[in-house]
VOPAGU-2260 file (C-alpha; in pm, 1 decimal, decimal comma):
REM VOPAGU-2260
SITE   aa  ch    i         X         Y         Z
SITE  UNK   A    0   -4752,7    4694,5     741,3
SITE  UNK   A    1   -4929,8    4984,0     914,0
SITE  UNK   A    2   -5260,8    5112,7     782,3
SITE  UNK   A    3   -5567,2    5305,7     890,9
SITE  UNK   A    4   -5893,1    5110,9     849,8
SITE  UNK   A    5   -6255,0    5125,0     956,0
SITE  UNK   A    6   -6433,9    4801,5    1043,1
SITE  UNK   A    7   -6776,9    4963,7    1055,4
SITE  UNK   A    8   -6933,1    5283,2     928,6
SITE  UNK   A    9   -6956,3    5576,9    1166,7
SITE  UNK   A   10   -6779,9    5884,1    1299,2
SITE  UNK   A   11   -6404,7    5948,5    1293,1
SITE  UNK   A   12   -6365,7    5727,0    1601,2
SITE  UNK   A   13   -6422,1    5413,2    1388,4
SITE  UNK   A   14   -6082,3    5465,0    1223,7
SITE  UNK   A   15   -5808,2    5238,0    1359,7
SITE  UNK   A   16   -5433,9    5266,1    1308,6
SITE  UNK   A   17   -5326,8    4901,4    1300,3
SITE  UNK   A   18   -5116,0    4626,0    1150,0
SITE  UNK   A   19   -5248,0    4458,5     834,7
SITE  UNK   A   20   -5105,0    4212,2     585,1
SITE  UNK   A   21   -4902,5    4353,0     298,8
SITE  UNK   A   22   -5107,1    4315,1     -21,3
SITE  UNK   A   23   -4994,7    4105,4    -319,2
SITE  UNK   A   24   -5063,1    4236,3    -670,9
SITE  UNK   A   25   -5289,9    4040,1    -904,6
SITE  UNK   A   26   -5285,1    4048,1   -1283,6
SITE  UNK   A   27   -5293,1    4403,8   -1414,2
SITE  UNK   A   28   -5196,7    4551,9   -1078,4
SITE  UNK   A   29   -4882,0    4691,2    -923,1
SITE  UNK   A   30   -4793,8    4736,9    -558,9
SITE  UNK   A   31   -4692,6    5088,4    -464,3
SITE  UNK   A   32   -4481,1    5180,3    -164,0
SITE  UNK   A   33   -4680,2    5482,1     -52,8
SITE  UNK   A   34   -4498,6    5814,5     -14,8
SITE  UNK   A   35   -4826,3    5992,1      60,4
SITE  UNK   A   36   -5200,9    5993,6      28,5
SITE  UNK   A   37   -5443,3    6275,8     112,2
SITE  UNK   A   38   -5765,7    6356,0     289,2
SITE  UNK   A   39   -6058,6    6447,1      64,8
SITE  UNK   A   40   -6404,7    6548,1     177,8
SITE  UNK   A   41   -6553,0    6238,2      13,9
SITE  UNK   A   42   -6339,0    6023,2     246,7
SITE  UNK   A   43   -6548,5    6140,9     540,8
SITE  UNK   A   44   -6873,4    6067,3     357,0
SITE  UNK   A   45   -6754,2    5717,1     265,8
SITE  UNK   A   46   -6643,6    5645,1     623,8
SITE  UNK   A   47   -6977,0    5767,4     759,9
SITE  UNK   A   48   -7164,1    5525,2     533,7
SITE  UNK   A   49   -7327,5    5796,2     323,0
SITE  UNK   A   50   -7198,0    5653,8      -6,4
SITE  UNK   A   51   -7290,3    5286,0      32,4
SITE  UNK   A   52   -7525,1    5292,5    -266,0
SITE  UNK   A   53   -7284,0    5407,7    -535,8
SITE  UNK   A   54   -6973,2    5279,8    -352,5
SITE  UNK   A   55   -7037,1    4942,7    -185,0
SITE  UNK   A   56   -6734,2    4847,9      26,1
SITE  UNK   A   57   -6605,1    4528,0     177,8
SITE  UNK   A   58   -6523,1    4599,2     542,9
SITE  UNK   A   59   -6275,1    4652,0     694,6
SITE  UNK   A   60   -6170,2    4918,9     446,0
SITE  UNK   A   61   -5858,2    5131,2     405,9
SITE  UNK   A   62   -5943,5    5486,1     285,6
SITE  UNK   A   63   -5722,4    5708,7      72,5
SITE  UNK   A   64   -5813,6    5773,3    -290,8
SITE  UNK   A   65   -5496,9    5959,9    -390,6
SITE  UNK   A   66   -5157,1    5796,4    -403,1
SITE  UNK   A   67   -4802,3    5906,7    -472,8
SITE  UNK   A   68   -4527,4    5651,3    -437,4
SITE  UNK   A   69   -4282,9    5405,5    -588,9
SITE  UNK   A   70   -4371,6    5078,1    -760,1
SITE  UNK   A   71   -4215,8    4787,4    -569,4
SITE  UNK   A   72   -4390,0    4481,3    -719,6
SITE  UNK   A   73   -4560,9    4394,2   -1048,5
SITE  UNK   A   74   -4860,9    4168,7   -1105,4
SITE  UNK   A   75   -4884,2    3924,5   -1393,8
SITE  UNK   A   76   -4909,9    4078,5   -1737,7
SITE  UNK   A   77   -4802,5    4429,1   -1636,7
SITE  UNK   A   78   -4607,5    4614,0   -1904,1
SITE  UNK   A   79   -4498,3    4972,4   -1943,9
SITE  UNK   A   80   -4423,5    5011,4   -1573,0
SITE  UNK   A   81   -4119,1    4894,1   -1380,5
SITE  UNK   A   82   -4018,9    4840,6   -1020,6
SITE  UNK   A   83   -3871,0    5170,2    -901,9
SITE  UNK   A   84   -4096,6    5393,0   -1113,4
SITE  UNK   A   85   -4243,1    5687,2    -923,5
SITE  UNK   A   86   -4614,1    5725,8    -992,2
SITE  UNK   A   87   -4929,2    5905,4    -884,3
SITE  UNK   A   88   -5287,2    5797,5    -923,0
SITE  UNK   A   89   -5655,0    5821,4    -834,6
SITE  UNK   A   90   -5752,5    5480,0    -696,0
SITE  UNK   A   91   -6087,8    5300,5    -738,0
SITE  UNK   A   92   -6344,1    5407,5    -477,4
SITE  UNK   A   93   -6436,8    5054,3    -370,7
SITE  UNK   A   94   -6084,0    4910,5    -336,3
SITE  UNK   A   95   -5858,5    4949,9     -35,7
SITE  UNK   A   96   -5688,2    5288,1     -54,5
SITE  UNK   A   97   -5350,0    5438,9      17,2
SITE  UNK   A   98   -5378,7    5519,1     389,5
SITE  UNK   A   99   -5117,3    5250,1     439,8
SITE  UNK   A  100   -4751,7    5177,4     378,5
SITE  UNK   A  101   -4835,6    4983,1      60,0
SITE  UNK   A  102   -5133,3    4982,4    -176,4
SITE  UNK   A  103   -5237,9    4792,2    -487,0
SITE  UNK   A  104   -5322,6    4997,6    -793,9
SITE  UNK   A  105   -5456,7    4905,2   -1138,9
SITE  UNK   A  106   -5204,3    5013,7   -1397,3
SITE  UNK   A  107   -5465,5    5217,2   -1586,2
SITE  UNK   A  108   -5507,0    5449,1   -1286,7
SITE  UNK   A  109   -5141,5    5554,6   -1269,9
SITE  UNK   A  110   -4934,3    5827,5   -1433,7
SITE  UNK   A  111   -4565,3    5913,9   -1398,2
SITE  UNK   A  112   -4508,4    6138,5   -1097,0
SITE  UNK   A  113   -4405,7    6500,6   -1148,6
SITE  UNK   A  114   -4037,3    6577,4   -1112,5
SITE  UNK   A  115   -4065,2    6943,0   -1011,7
SITE  UNK   A  116   -4209,3    6890,0    -661,0
SITE  UNK   A  117   -4150,1    6638,9    -380,1
SITE  UNK   A  118   -4310,7    6300,9    -450,1
SITE  UNK   A  119   -4525,5    6314,8    -135,9
SITE  UNK   A  120   -4671,4    6655,2    -230,1
SITE  UNK   A  121   -4776,5    6514,0    -567,6
SITE  UNK   A  122   -5046,1    6313,8    -387,0
SITE  UNK   A  123   -5239,6    6641,0    -363,9
SITE  UNK   A  124   -5297,5    6642,3    -740,9
SITE  UNK   A  125   -5495,3    6340,5    -870,6
SITE  UNK   A  126   -5852,7    6348,1    -739,4
SITE  UNK   A  127   -5901,0    6722,5    -710,5
SITE  UNK   A  128   -5701,1    6801,0   -1023,7
SITE  UNK   A  129   -5902,4    6553,4   -1230,0
SITE  UNK   A  130   -6226,7    6688,6   -1084,4
SITE  UNK   A  131   -6136,4    7041,3   -1196,6
SITE  UNK   A  132   -6021,0    6925,1   -1539,6
SITE  UNK   A  133   -6328,0    6714,8   -1611,7
SITE  UNK   A  134   -6568,2    6979,9   -1482,7
SITE  UNK   A  135   -6419,2    7254,3   -1698,5
SITE  UNK   A  136   -6327,6    7071,4   -2017,7
SITE  UNK   A  137   -6522,3    6744,8   -2040,4
SITE  UNK   A  138   -6851,1    6888,9   -1912,2
SITE  UNK   A  139   -6847,5    7269,7   -1945,0
SITE  UNK   A  140   -6639,7    7254,7   -2266,3
SITE  UNK   A  141   -6471,2    7577,9   -2160,3
SITE  UNK   A  142   -6310,9    7782,9   -2438,2
SITE  UNK   A  143   -6077,3    8080,8   -2455,0
SITE  UNK   A  144   -6254,2    8412,9   -2414,2
SITE  UNK   A  145   -6544,2    8274,8   -2213,2
SITE  UNK   A  146   -6644,1    8403,3   -1871,0
SITE  UNK   A  147   -6648,9    8144,7   -1592,8
SITE  UNK   A  148   -6782,7    8199,4   -1240,3
SITE  UNK   A  149   -6625,6    7958,3    -989,0
SITE  UNK   A  150   -6809,1    7927,0    -657,9
SITE  UNK   A  151   -6589,5    7772,0    -390,4
SITE  UNK   A  152   -6271,4    7884,2    -564,0
SITE  UNK   A  153   -6078,1    7888,4    -237,0
SITE  UNK   A  154   -6097,9    7510,8    -191,8
SITE  UNK   A  155   -5868,9    7238,0    -322,1
SITE  UNK   A  156   -6062,9    7173,8    -643,8
SITE  UNK   A  157   -6116,8    7547,1    -685,7
SITE  UNK   A  158   -5744,9    7614,3    -676,6
SITE  UNK   A  159   -5687,0    7391,2    -976,6
SITE  UNK   A  160   -6002,3    7510,3   -1152,8
SITE  UNK   A  161   -5893,3    7873,8   -1136,7
SITE  UNK   A  162   -5547,8    7789,5   -1268,9
SITE  UNK   A  163   -5676,9    7567,4   -1550,2
SITE  UNK   A  164   -5945,0    7813,7   -1658,4
SITE  UNK   A  165   -5695,1    8100,2   -1662,7
SITE  UNK   A  166   -5448,0    7896,2   -1867,4
SITE  UNK   A  167   -5728,3    7810,6   -2111,2
SITE  UNK   A  168   -5776,4    8183,3   -2173,7
SITE  UNK   A  169   -6102,5    8226,1   -1983,2
SITE  UNK   A  170   -6199,8    8528,7   -1777,2
SITE  UNK   A  171   -6217,7    8385,2   -1425,9
SITE  UNK   A  172   -6449,7    8529,1   -1161,3
SITE  UNK   A  173   -6371,5    8356,2    -833,4
SITE  UNK   A  174   -6601,9    8341,9    -530,3
SITE  UNK   A  175   -6410,3    8279,1    -207,8
SITE  UNK   A  176   -6396,3    8377,8     156,5
SITE  UNK   A  177   -6141,1    8619,9     304,9
SITE  UNK   A  178   -5896,4    8340,3     390,9
SITE  UNK   A  179   -5882,9    8228,3      29,0
SITE  UNK   A  180   -5859,3    8567,2    -141,5
SITE  UNK   A  181   -5481,2    8589,1    -167,2
SITE  UNK   A  182   -5441,1    8233,2    -297,6
SITE  UNK   A  183   -5722,1    8271,5    -549,1
SITE  UNK   A  184   -5564,9    8592,3    -675,2
SITE  UNK   A  185   -5224,6    8421,8    -700,7
SITE  UNK   A  186   -5388,9    8142,2    -899,2
SITE  UNK   A  187   -5488,8    8394,5   -1164,6
SITE  UNK   A  188   -5848,7    8498,2   -1107,6
SITE  UNK   A  189   -5936,7    8817,7   -1294,0
SITE  UNK   A  190   -6198,5    8906,6   -1031,9
SITE  UNK   A  191   -6242,6    8785,2    -674,1
SITE  UNK   A  192   -6573,2    8821,2    -488,8
SITE  UNK   A  193   -6579,8    8777,7    -111,1
SITE  UNK   A  194   -6910,2    8601,3     -50,5
SITE  UNK   A  195   -6900,8    8692,5     320,4
SITE  UNK   A  196   -6928,4    9065,5     248,8
SITE  UNK   A  197   -7070,3    9090,4    -103,2
SITE  UNK   A  198   -7381,9    8971,0    -283,5
SITE  UNK   A  199   -7238,7    8769,3    -571,3
SITE  UNK   A  200   -7549,7    8812,9    -785,1
SITE  UNK   A  201   -7507,9    9189,6    -788,1
SITE  UNK   A  202   -7126,7    9185,6    -808,0
SITE  UNK   A  203   -7121,3    8997,0   -1140,2
SITE  UNK   A  204   -7159,7    9274,8   -1395,3
SITE  UNK   A  205   -7258,8    9071,1   -1701,6
SITE  UNK   A  206   -7369,8    8714,1   -1775,2
SITE  UNK   A  207   -7120,3    8429,3   -1758,3
SITE  UNK   A  208   -7083,0    8137,3   -1998,1
SITE  UNK   A  209   -7008,0    7882,6   -1726,6
SITE  UNK   A  210   -7095,6    7851,1   -1359,5
SITE  UNK   A  211   -6881,3    7595,5   -1175,2
SITE  UNK   A  212   -7011,5    7531,4    -825,9
SITE  UNK   A  213   -6778,5    7359,0    -579,8
SITE  UNK   A  214   -6940,9    7481,7    -258,1
SITE  UNK   A  215   -7221,0    7337,1     -38,7
SITE  UNK   A  216   -7463,0    7624,8     -87,8
SITE  UNK   A  217   -7840,2    7609,8     -35,8
SITE  UNK   A  218   -8067,0    7545,0    -337,3
SITE  UNK   A  219   -8206,7    7900,1    -347,9
SITE  UNK   A  220   -7856,2    8044,7    -356,8
SITE  UNK   A  221   -7754,9    7797,0    -623,4
SITE  UNK   A  222   -8054,4    7894,1    -837,3
SITE  UNK   A  223   -7966,2    8263,6    -800,9
SITE  UNK   A  224   -7611,3    8197,2    -921,4
SITE  UNK   A  225   -7742,0    7986,1   -1210,0
SITE  UNK   A  226   -7951,9    8284,0   -1320,8
SITE  UNK   A  227   -7623,5    8464,3   -1395,9
SITE  UNK   A  228   -7549,3    8216,8   -1676,7
SITE  UNK   A  229   -7627,1    8339,8   -2025,7
SITE  UNK   A  230   -7879,6    8169,2   -2250,6
SITE  UNK   A  231   -7717,6    7855,5   -2391,2
SITE  UNK   A  232   -7457,8    7841,2   -2113,7
SITE  UNK   A  233   -7385,9    7565,8   -1863,8
SITE  UNK   A  234   -7400,3    7504,4   -1488,5
SITE  UNK   A  235   -7157,9    7238,3   -1362,6
SITE  UNK   A  236   -7152,6    7119,9   -1003,2
SITE  UNK   A  237   -6949,2    6877,9    -792,5
SITE  UNK   A  238   -7204,2    6883,5    -507,3
SITE  UNK   A  239   -7386,0    6579,3    -640,7
SITE  UNK   A  240   -7631,9    6564,3    -348,1
SITE  UNK   A  241   -7777,8    6892,2    -481,0
SITE  UNK   A  242   -7839,9    6865,1    -857,9
SITE  UNK   A  243   -7713,9    7144,7   -1081,4
SITE  UNK   A  244   -8007,4    7366,5   -1181,0
SITE  UNK   A  245   -8050,7    7396,4   -1555,0
SITE  UNK   A  246   -8306,2    7604,9   -1743,2
SITE  UNK   A  247   -8454,4    7431,9   -2045,4
SITE  UNK   A  248   -8637,3    7745,7   -2160,3
SITE  UNK   A  249   -8307,2    7935,3   -2182,7
SITE  UNK   A  250   -8103,8    7641,6   -2308,7
SITE  UNK   A  251   -7889,9    7633,2   -1992,6
SITE  UNK   A  252   -7759,1    7283,9   -1919,8
SITE  UNK   A  253   -7719,4    7157,6   -1564,0
SITE  UNK   A  254   -7447,6    6893,2   -1520,3
SITE  UNK   A  255   -7341,2    6700,2   -1210,1
SITE  UNK   A  256   -6978,6    6583,9   -1206,6
SITE  UNK   A  257   -6882,2    6230,2   -1106,6
SITE  UNK   A  258   -6502,6    6226,8   -1134,4
SITE  UNK   A  259   -6335,6    5940,8   -1318,9
SITE  UNK   A  260   -5981,2    5810,9   -1294,3
SITE  UNK   A  261   -5806,8    5899,4   -1621,9
SITE  UNK   A  262   -5432,7    5840,4   -1654,9
SITE  UNK   A  263   -5407,9    6040,7   -1978,4
SITE  UNK   A  264   -5565,4    6348,8   -1822,4
SITE  UNK   A  265   -5354,9    6302,5   -1509,2
SITE  UNK   A  266   -5040,4    6286,9   -1723,0
SITE  UNK   A  267   -5142,8    6617,1   -1884,6
SITE  UNK   A  268   -5186,0    6775,4   -1540,6
SITE  UNK   A  269   -4840,1    6647,9   -1442,3
SITE  UNK   A  270   -4689,8    6791,4   -1760,7
SITE  UNK   A  271   -4843,9    7131,6   -1689,2
SITE  UNK   A  272   -4714,3    7119,9   -1333,6
SITE  UNK   A  273   -4362,3    7039,1   -1450,0
SITE  UNK   A  274   -4379,4    7321,4   -1706,9
SITE  UNK   A  275   -4471,1    7565,7   -1430,8
SITE  UNK   A  276   -4825,7    7621,4   -1561,0
SITE  UNK   A  277   -4988,3    7461,5   -1257,4
SITE  UNK   A  278   -4906,5    7477,9    -886,6
SITE  UNK   A  279   -4984,6    7231,9    -608,3
SITE  UNK   A  280   -5085,6    7386,8    -277,2
SITE  UNK   A  281   -5034,1    7175,1      37,1
SITE  UNK   A  282   -5151,6    7324,8     366,6
SITE  UNK   A  283   -5064,4    7040,6     606,0
SITE  UNK   A  284   -4843,8    6730,8     609,5
SITE  UNK   A  285   -4932,9    6480,9     881,2
SITE  UNK   A  286   -4828,6    6125,5     976,1
SITE  UNK   A  287   -5064,8    5839,7     898,5
SITE  UNK   A  288   -5137,3    5785,3    1267,2
SITE  UNK   A  289   -5295,7    6133,7    1276,3
SITE  UNK   A  290   -5550,4    6055,8    1003,7
SITE  UNK   A  291   -5839,0    5996,5    1250,4
SITE  UNK   A  292   -5777,2    6345,2    1392,3
SITE  UNK   A  293   -5792,8    6490,5    1040,9
SITE  UNK   A  294   -6128,7    6320,7     984,6
SITE  UNK   A  295   -6248,3    6464,5    1316,5
SITE  UNK   A  296   -6133,9    6816,9    1225,7
SITE  UNK   A  297   -6310,3    6792,8     890,0
SITE  UNK   A  298   -6630,6    6670,9    1056,3
SITE  UNK   A  299   -6613,4    6967,4    1295,2
SITE  UNK   A  300   -6563,4    7210,9    1007,8
SITE  UNK   A  301   -6224,5    7326,6    1133,6
SITE  UNK   A  302   -6002,7    7178,4     862,4
SITE  UNK   A  303   -5857,8    7432,1     619,7
SITE  UNK   A  304   -5648,4    7355,1     313,3
SITE  UNK   A  305   -5520,8    7039,0     150,4
SITE  UNK   A  306   -5382,3    6769,4     381,4
SITE  UNK   A  307   -5111,3    6527,3     269,4
SITE  UNK   A  308   -5080,6    6211,1     479,4
SITE  UNK   A  309   -4738,4    6047,4     516,2
SITE  UNK   A  310   -4733,8    5672,8     604,1
SITE  UNK   A  311   -4363,8    5671,2     687,6
SITE  UNK   A  312   -4351,9    5984,4     902,9
SITE  UNK   A  313   -4473,1    5824,2    1226,1
């Protein structure tokens, strides 16, 4: 089968589009014929070798943490899933990923695919959707009527976070650039602040209950945003290299999000999507052979929007 792998850590040029052996499922695994995977920012960090501590890999490694596809083989002891089932999932960080024609997946990482959108587009949901869900509900414990400030709302995680917070009955204040304004508004933000023209700290008229930071901002800026959180509120961040600033004196908790694969939560996201309560936004669909170019564009800072990668579109 065809796959993209890196045999050593480094820049995008270490990625190779090549022939590899088709994997065979072990006990508790299924093999998925991949309809699509995605590019996530963490993929570039893993490839560059920046995540070797928390994510030790065996090289060569196939990237691709998201998968959407069709089960085509079952490992020993698998029940509840059948050959032909369409599934999506967030794969383990240290295992070979879905930038290939076939991938192995533990059954506990998979959920039934949505039926309201193309199967390939559903690959854009798992990792970023789960990140938004866990940040808002597992960590921030967001409730109806609360005010939530989302920094980086124009990104992939931000798109889901705005939608989920709005559906939960929160008042959403979204911080985004001019290119993301229309999408953030469509996603249901009550207020949108353009950080390129406006000082967010003065634009927020009253304290917020939750600050969700999804953007790589500098520590001083992060601290200024955290000061907007009311006493007893919470700061949640996905930028784990820059810890979320809490304030013990004011009872403000600072929480760093490490996303977990959770099939139950993923199934809930799928159900909301199929009910029309959640939308998936795909900016680009590219063949697997173009994945090195996507990594290069991301490294250069020129990649905009969610990219779905199609193994069988070469």
